[in-house]
C-alpha distance (Angstrom), angle and dihedral (degrees) to the residues before:
residue distance angle dihedral
M1 . . .
N2 3.86 . .
T3 3.88 86.7 .
F4 3.72 90.7 68.6
F5 3.82 105.2 24.1
E6 3.80 99.6 47.4
P7 3.76 92.7 71.8
V8 3.85 89.6 53.2
R9 3.84 92.7 44.6
T10 3.85 91.0 54.7
M11 3.84 94.7 51.9
A12 3.78 116.3 117.3
G13 3.68 109.5 -97.1
M14 3.75 97.2 21.5
D15 3.83 94.7 105.4
Q16 3.79 91.7 57.5
L17 3.90 90.7 47.2
N18 3.73 94.1 49.3
K19 3.80 91.0 45.3
L20 3.78 89.5 52.5
L21 3.87 94.3 50.4
A22 3.80 90.6 43.8
D23 3.89 94.4 52.7
K24 3.85 101.7 122.7
N25 3.87 93.5 -174.8
R26 3.81 91.3 56.7
Q27 3.74 89.8 47.5
E28 3.76 96.0 51.3
L29 3.86 90.5 49.6
A30 3.73 88.6 53.2
M31 3.79 93.7 47.7
Q32 3.72 90.7 50.2
A33 3.65 92.4 50.5
V34 3.82 91.4 50.4
A35 3.81 91.4 48.2
K36 3.86 92.1 49.2
A37 3.76 98.6 44.3
G38 3.70 98.6 31.6
A39 3.91 93.0 -126.1
G40 3.68 105.2 21.7
D41 3.87 136.0 -65.1
G42 3.89 96.9 -137.0
T43 3.80 98.9 -68.3
T44 3.71 106.5 107.9
A45 3.97 134.5 -179.9
A46 3.79 118.7 -97.6
T47 3.75 116.8 -66.7
A48 3.77 121.4 -164.9
M49 3.87 126.6 -176.2
V50 3.90 127.3 -157.1
T51 3.72 113.3 -165.7
G52 3.85 125.2 -167.2
C53 3.79 93.6 46.8
I54 3.87 113.9 141.8
D55 3.65 121.1 -155.7
T56 3.78 94.5 -95.7
Q57 3.80 93.4 53.8
K58 3.91 99.2 45.9
I59 3.78 98.8 81.6
H60 3.91 91.1 43.4
M61 3.82 89.2 51.7
A62 3.83 93.6 43.9
E63 3.74 93.7 49.8
A64 3.85 94.0 46.0
V65 3.83 94.0 47.7
G66 3.64 95.5 40.3
E67 3.86 99.0 47.5
Q68 3.82 89.7 105.3
F69 3.70 91.2 62.2
P70 3.87 123.9 77.9
F71 3.78 92.9 -150.0
K72 3.75 130.3 41.2
V73 3.84 127.0 -178.2
I74 3.86 110.1 -164.3
V75 3.89 107.8 -162.2
T76 3.77 121.8 -166.5
Y77 3.81 136.6 166.8
D78 3.90 104.3 -115.4
E79 3.84 134.0 50.7
S80 3.83 96.9 -136.7
K81 3.93 91.6 50.6
A82 3.77 90.4 47.2
R83 3.74 90.7 54.3
E84 3.79 89.6 48.5
M85 3.75 92.5 50.1
C86 3.73 91.1 48.6
E87 3.78 88.8 57.6
D88 3.73 90.7 48.7
V89 3.82 90.5 51.6
R90 3.72 90.8 56.0
F91 3.91 88.8 64.3
F92 3.85 86.8 67.3
Q93 3.85 99.4 36.3
T94 3.65 133.7 0.5
S95 3.79 96.0 -137.9
A96 3.82 97.3 85.6
M97 3.72 124.1 126.7
Y98 3.79 134.1 -179.1
Y99 3.94 119.5 -132.1
P100 3.74 112.3 -156.5
A101 3.76 125.6 -144.9
K102 3.81 121.9 -127.8
D103 3.73 120.0 -120.0
F104 3.81 99.1 -111.6
I105 3.84 93.9 -160.1
F106 3.79 100.0 48.4
Y107 3.83 105.7 19.7
S108 3.73 96.9 79.1
A109 3.80 95.0 37.6
D110 3.80 105.5 45.5
I111 3.83 138.8 49.6
H112 3.97 108.3 -92.3
G113 3.75 134.8 -169.0
N114 3.67 131.2 -116.6
Q115 3.84 100.0 -114.6
M116 3.89 96.8 85.0
V117 3.82 92.8 40.2
G118 3.94 89.5 48.3
E119 3.82 88.7 51.7
R120 3.84 92.5 52.6
I121 3.77 94.7 45.8
R122 3.83 93.5 48.6
C123 3.86 86.5 55.4
V124 3.77 92.9 51.8
Y125 3.95 87.1 45.6
E126 3.81 93.1 50.4
L127 3.80 91.4 46.3
I128 3.71 92.3 54.5
Q129 3.89 93.0 46.3
A130 3.79 90.4 48.9
C131 3.72 91.3 53.1
R132 3.89 90.7 48.1
E133 3.79 91.6 47.1
N134 3.71 98.3 39.2
R135 3.79 96.1 -127.0
P136 3.83 131.4 133.9
L137 3.66 126.3 -95.1
T138 3.85 137.2 -175.4
I139 3.76 124.4 -156.4
V140 3.75 123.2 -167.1
T141 3.71 120.4 -161.6
T142 3.64 148.7 146.3
I143 3.98 126.4 -99.6
D144 3.86 91.0 -114.7
A145 3.86 89.6 57.2
L146 3.79 87.3 63.7
S147 3.75 92.3 52.1
D148 3.85 101.5 62.5
M149 3.94 121.3 89.5
V150 3.82 120.0 -112.6
V151 3.68 137.4 167.3
P152 3.79 120.0 -89.9
L153 3.84 118.2 -84.6
K154 3.92 89.5 -115.8
R155 3.70 87.8 67.6
Y156 3.80 91.5 66.1
E157 3.71 91.7 45.9
E158 3.79 91.0 52.5
A159 3.77 93.6 47.2
M160 3.76 96.3 54.6
L161 3.79 112.6 111.6
P162 3.94 112.5 -151.2
I163 3.85 115.4 -158.5
K164 3.86 128.4 177.9
N165 3.73 137.1 170.9
G166 3.81 110.0 -64.0
T167 3.76 94.5 26.7
I168 3.89 114.2 142.8
L169 3.79 110.3 -126.4
E170 3.72 131.5 -172.8
T171 3.87 102.9 -157.9
E172 3.86 99.5 -151.1
S173 3.92 90.4 47.6
L174 3.77 88.4 48.6
A175 3.84 91.0 49.3
K176 3.79 90.2 51.4
Q177 3.85 88.5 51.0
L178 3.69 92.0 47.7
V179 3.82 92.9 50.9
S180 3.72 90.7 50.0
I181 3.76 91.1 56.2
G182 3.77 94.1 51.3
Y183 3.82 105.5 -91.9
E184 3.86 117.8 138.0
R185 3.79 118.8 -137.9
K186 3.78 118.0 -125.7
G187 3.74 140.0 169.1
M188 3.80 90.6 -116.3
V189 3.83 128.8 8.1
D190 3.85 110.1 -115.0
G191 3.96 99.8 150.9
Q192 3.67 145.4 28.5
G193 3.98 118.5 -79.4
Q194 3.88 89.6 37.5
F195 3.87 135.0 111.1
A196 3.79 132.5 -176.0
I197 3.68 132.2 -163.9
R198 3.89 118.0 -160.0
G199 3.98 112.1 171.0
G200 3.63 103.1 -62.9
I201 3.81 99.0 -9.7
I202 3.88 122.6 96.2
D203 3.79 118.3 -167.7
I204 3.86 115.8 -169.8
F205 3.84 124.4 177.0
S206 3.81 112.6 -170.4
F207 3.82 129.2 -170.5
V208 3.83 90.6 -118.5
D209 3.81 95.3 60.4
E210 3.73 132.9 71.3
A211 3.81 91.5 -147.5
P212 3.75 133.1 30.7
V213 3.90 123.5 -105.5
R214 3.71 124.6 -122.9
I215 3.86 119.0 -152.5
E216 3.90 115.9 -167.9
L217 3.72 119.1 -163.1
W218 3.74 130.2 -154.0
D219 3.75 100.3 -151.1
D220 3.76 99.3 -46.1
E221 3.81 98.2 -27.6
V222 3.81 123.3 96.4
D223 3.88 104.5 -112.2
S224 3.94 100.4 175.7
I225 3.80 140.7 -1.4
R226 3.64 122.0 -157.9
Y227 3.81 142.5 155.6
F228 3.85 116.3 -120.0
D229 3.75 142.0 -173.6
V230 3.86 115.4 -99.0
E231 3.85 92.7 -143.7
S232 3.75 103.8 40.7
Q233 3.71 96.0 26.5
R234 3.76 86.3 -140.4
S235 3.89 122.5 143.0
I236 3.75 118.2 -98.9
E237 3.70 106.2 -179.0
K238 3.73 134.8 -8.0
I239 3.88 115.9 -133.5
Q240 3.71 133.9 -173.5
S241 3.86 99.0 -141.2
Y242 3.74 138.7 13.5
E243 3.79 134.7 -169.2
I244 3.77 117.0 -148.1
F245 3.86 111.7 -140.8
P246 3.78 124.1 -158.5
V247 3.72 118.5 -99.6
T248 3.80 96.6 -157.7
E249 3.86 131.4 67.9
Y250 3.72 92.2 -145.6
L251 3.78 108.5 79.6
F252 3.77 114.3 169.2
T253 3.70 136.7 168.2
E254 3.79 123.1 -122.8
D255 3.73 91.2 -110.1
E256 3.80 90.2 51.7
I257 3.74 91.3 48.6
E258 3.84 92.2 51.2
A259 3.85 93.5 47.0
G260 3.88 88.3 45.4
I261 3.72 96.0 53.5
T262 3.81 89.6 49.5
H263 3.74 91.5 49.4
V264 3.76 91.8 48.1
K265 3.88 92.3 51.1
Q266 3.76 89.9 50.9
E267 3.95 89.3 53.0
Q268 3.67 86.3 45.8
A269 3.80 94.6 56.1
E270 3.81 90.8 42.2
Q271 3.84 94.2 51.6
L272 3.86 92.4 44.4
E273 3.80 89.6 52.8
K274 3.82 90.3 52.2
F275 3.72 89.3 53.3
G276 3.76 91.2 52.2
I277 3.79 102.3 -107.5
S278 3.76 91.2 158.4
K279 3.80 94.1 49.2
K280 3.86 119.9 100.9
K281 3.82 94.3 -140.1
R282 3.78 121.3 44.8
D283 3.79 134.6 160.6
Q284 3.76 122.4 -113.2
A285 3.91 92.5 -104.8
S286 3.87 91.6 57.1
I287 3.90 89.9 48.4
E288 3.71 91.9 50.9
A289 3.73 91.8 46.9
C290 3.74 95.0 53.1
N291 3.80 89.9 47.0
H292 3.80 90.6 53.9
I293 3.86 91.4 51.1
N294 3.71 93.0 48.9
R295 3.85 93.7 48.4
M296 3.68 92.3 46.6
V297 3.89 94.6 52.0
A298 3.74 89.0 42.8
D299 3.74 95.1 51.5
M300 3.96 89.3 49.7
E301 3.76 91.1 55.2
R302 3.73 96.3 41.5
M303 3.83 96.3 47.9
K304 3.81 98.6 30.0
D305 3.71 90.9 -129.9
Y306 3.73 108.7 150.7
S307 3.92 96.8 164.5
K308 3.83 94.1 111.7
F309 3.76 92.0 54.6
I310 3.85 105.7 53.8
N311 3.79 92.7 133.4
T312 3.80 91.3 52.7
F313 3.80 97.4 43.3
A314 3.82 107.4 34.9
S315 3.83 114.4 77.7
E316 3.81 85.2 -156.3
V317 3.75 131.4 31.6
A318 3.86 131.1 -169.4
G319 3.67 142.7 176.5
F320 3.83 125.8 -118.6
A321 3.76 91.3 -108.0
S322 3.77 90.1 65.7
Y323 3.82 90.0 64.4
F324 3.76 91.8 79.1
S325 3.79 131.4 78.6
V326 3.89 107.4 -107.8
E327 3.81 87.9 -148.0
D328 3.83 97.3 53.5
T329 3.72 102.9 33.3
L330 3.77 136.6 90.7
F331 3.74 119.2 -163.9
V332 3.84 111.9 -154.1
L333 3.97 110.3 -161.5
D334 3.83 112.7 -159.9
E335 3.75 111.3 -150.1
P336 3.80 103.5 -18.6
G337 3.84 90.3 -161.3
R338 3.74 94.6 58.7
M339 3.88 89.6 44.4
K340 3.92 88.5 56.0
E341 3.76 90.3 49.1
R342 3.88 89.0 51.5
M343 3.76 94.9 48.3
D344 3.74 92.8 46.4
L345 3.80 90.6 56.5
V346 3.87 93.4 41.8
E347 3.91 90.3 50.7
Y348 3.79 93.9 47.9
E349 3.88 93.6 46.6
Y350 3.91 91.8 46.1
A351 3.88 91.8 47.7
E352 3.72 92.2 49.9
S353 3.76 94.0 44.4
M354 3.86 93.3 49.4
K355 3.81 93.0 46.7
N356 3.85 89.6 54.7
R357 3.81 94.5 44.0
L358 3.84 92.2 48.2
A359 3.79 91.0 51.6
S360 3.74 90.0 50.9
G361 3.80 98.1 45.7
Y362 3.80 97.2 -112.1
V363 3.94 93.7 120.0
L364 3.70 137.9 24.8
P365 3.85 122.3 -123.6
S366 3.90 91.9 -101.4
Q367 3.78 89.3 56.3
T368 3.88 93.3 61.5
K369 3.82 95.0 69.7
L370 3.77 104.0 61.8
M371 3.86 101.0 121.6
R372 3.75 139.5 61.6
G373 3.89 125.2 -133.4
I374 3.76 122.3 -124.1
V375 3.84 90.3 -100.2
E376 3.87 90.8 57.5
I377 3.86 88.4 45.0
Y378 3.89 91.7 55.0
K379 3.77 89.4 42.2
A380 4.00 90.7 55.6
I381 3.87 91.3 51.3
S382 3.87 95.1 41.5
G383 3.96 89.2 110.9
V384 3.92 93.8 50.9
R385 3.69 125.5 85.7
K386 3.56 113.6 -111.1
L387 3.96 137.5 -158.6
L388 3.85 115.6 -163.7
L389 3.86 116.4 -158.9
T390 3.67 117.8 -164.9
T391 3.88 137.6 164.8
M392 3.81 95.3 -147.6
I393 3.77 129.3 44.7
Y394 3.85 113.1 -111.3
K395 3.79 143.0 126.4
P396 3.79 110.5 -89.0
F397 3.84 116.7 -131.0
G398 3.82 116.2 -110.0
L399 3.89 95.2 1.6
N400 3.82 129.4 103.9
V401 3.86 107.1 -148.6
D402 3.81 115.4 -150.1
Y403 3.59 100.1 -170.5
S404 3.86 130.9 9.5
M405 3.82 130.3 -171.0
N406 3.84 131.5 -179.1
I407 3.78 124.1 -142.1
D408 3.84 131.6 -168.4
A409 3.73 107.8 -126.5
R410 3.85 127.3 158.2
S411 3.71 141.0 170.1
I412 3.83 124.6 -107.1
N413 3.81 119.2 -134.9
S414 3.72 119.3 -121.4
Y415 3.76 118.0 -89.0
N416 3.80 95.3 -148.2
N417 3.83 90.0 -138.4
S418 3.73 93.0 -57.7
F419 3.77 102.1 142.2
E420 3.91 91.1 -179.5
Y421 3.81 89.8 66.0
L422 3.74 92.6 42.8
S423 3.79 91.7 50.1
D424 3.78 92.4 47.3
D425 3.89 89.8 54.8
L426 3.76 94.7 44.7
K427 3.78 90.0 53.6
K428 3.92 88.1 48.9
Y429 3.72 91.8 50.3
K430 3.86 90.7 49.4
R431 3.86 91.6 51.2
T432 3.85 91.7 52.5
G433 3.78 92.1 47.7
Y434 3.86 101.6 -104.7
K435 3.82 120.7 150.9
T436 3.77 107.0 -134.4
V437 3.89 127.6 -158.4
L438 3.88 121.2 179.8
V439 3.82 112.8 -157.3
C440 3.71 116.9 -154.3
N441 3.87 131.2 -170.7
S442 3.74 96.1 -130.4
R443 3.78 141.9 25.6
T444 3.74 94.8 -122.6
R445 3.78 92.8 52.2
A446 3.88 93.5 47.4
A447 3.94 92.8 51.3
R448 3.85 90.4 48.7
I449 3.89 91.9 50.1
V450 3.61 89.7 49.5
E451 3.87 92.5 53.7
D452 3.80 91.8 46.1
L453 3.86 91.5 52.6
K454 3.74 93.4 45.7
A455 3.83 87.9 53.7
L456 3.84 87.4 57.2
D457 3.87 90.7 53.8
T458 3.91 94.4 -101.6
E459 3.71 112.4 141.2
C460 3.78 108.2 -136.0
Y461 3.78 138.7 131.4
F462 3.89 138.0 -156.9
S463 3.93 121.0 -117.6
E464 3.76 131.6 166.8
D465 3.91 93.8 -164.2
F466 3.78 107.0 105.5
S467 3.70 91.2 -177.7
R468 3.89 95.4 70.0
R469 3.68 123.8 102.8
F470 3.79 114.6 -134.9
N471 3.71 130.2 -148.2
R472 3.77 132.4 -137.7
E473 3.77 95.6 -100.7
R474 3.75 102.0 76.1
S475 3.80 143.9 37.0
W476 3.84 117.9 -133.5
């Protein structure tokens, strides 16, 4: 990617910025501070800020500055913008994933589909695989996705079930394990997150695969493993081994489940007493609140769905930011000011919603503290290097900037297929010493544009080698 990164590397001030982010002594001090204090004692990792960045420039800048880091986490303030940025990242590298945020107000209260859960779990899976295979990965997400509470990454790694040809399997024991990591048992698999056992055939459809896996047994020994098509049931590809990945974010041990149920029962009894369950005379609101509480706890026990009680069941909770190595990761924060505004709104709406739900018996007290504020998020990433990208110059809330530089970036209006105007601008850029690169969406279109520009006496050429360094004499 020298073609695109070289112009950024040679900008005034970039040497100092890169030197700051590459300072290993500073990073070691920050890591020691985090390890000693749990979440930092004031010594933070290097934080650089680039102002003057317009939206179309931000991913280019982030990828150029962050090429020295195996992992990059790009955080913005809006879901639609995060998805757009993820598509932009895929131009520079294919290993880019979008990690969606939960809706804190409605996620725990209402029925939700598997699409968002699947996206989140695929991100976790790709992160684990990238660490194993020592390959780069970029995750794009929103600030509110970093605020929810999740189980530590090691829970996923411990819950993975490796299977290979020749493995001895006891089907009912496997079924119990699959249920414990979120799979739903069906007569026949027709969607992700499901498994089926029919005699010596085991079908499993994970969120991390495009097709389900069929494991065939000879007695109790794995005889073959293959991917198959859901509709036709025909085999797609035969494989030698397979690792079953969890399809739930709520991975609890049996001891945690037992202790969690006991704690929920205690909370239930306390809340029922507050609503006057033992009184002979109660108003209609108190009666309905007690009914809501009893129904919620009964549904939890009947369906074994503990997702609404992560604080109660998990002995240890973490944030998504903690899944990344502080030594090998760069956090890129897009418009910290807008992120602060977003989090202020989310926190206010969440607090008001939980207050009303608690008063109506729809939640227990432990369910009202399922998100972190922006101060806690920044504290959690205090040991990670950070790059702030903003359009305007301002002092970001809660972040100490070690080095700041301003760039002059601007958008170019559409030429509406007028090659004369484009040719005139390219000649002007050349006279003033600019390096110009035109990026097209296809090889055919690029070659045609080159021919049209040459016909207008504009020197240019076509290349697909992104590793080349170009000079000032030509446009390409």
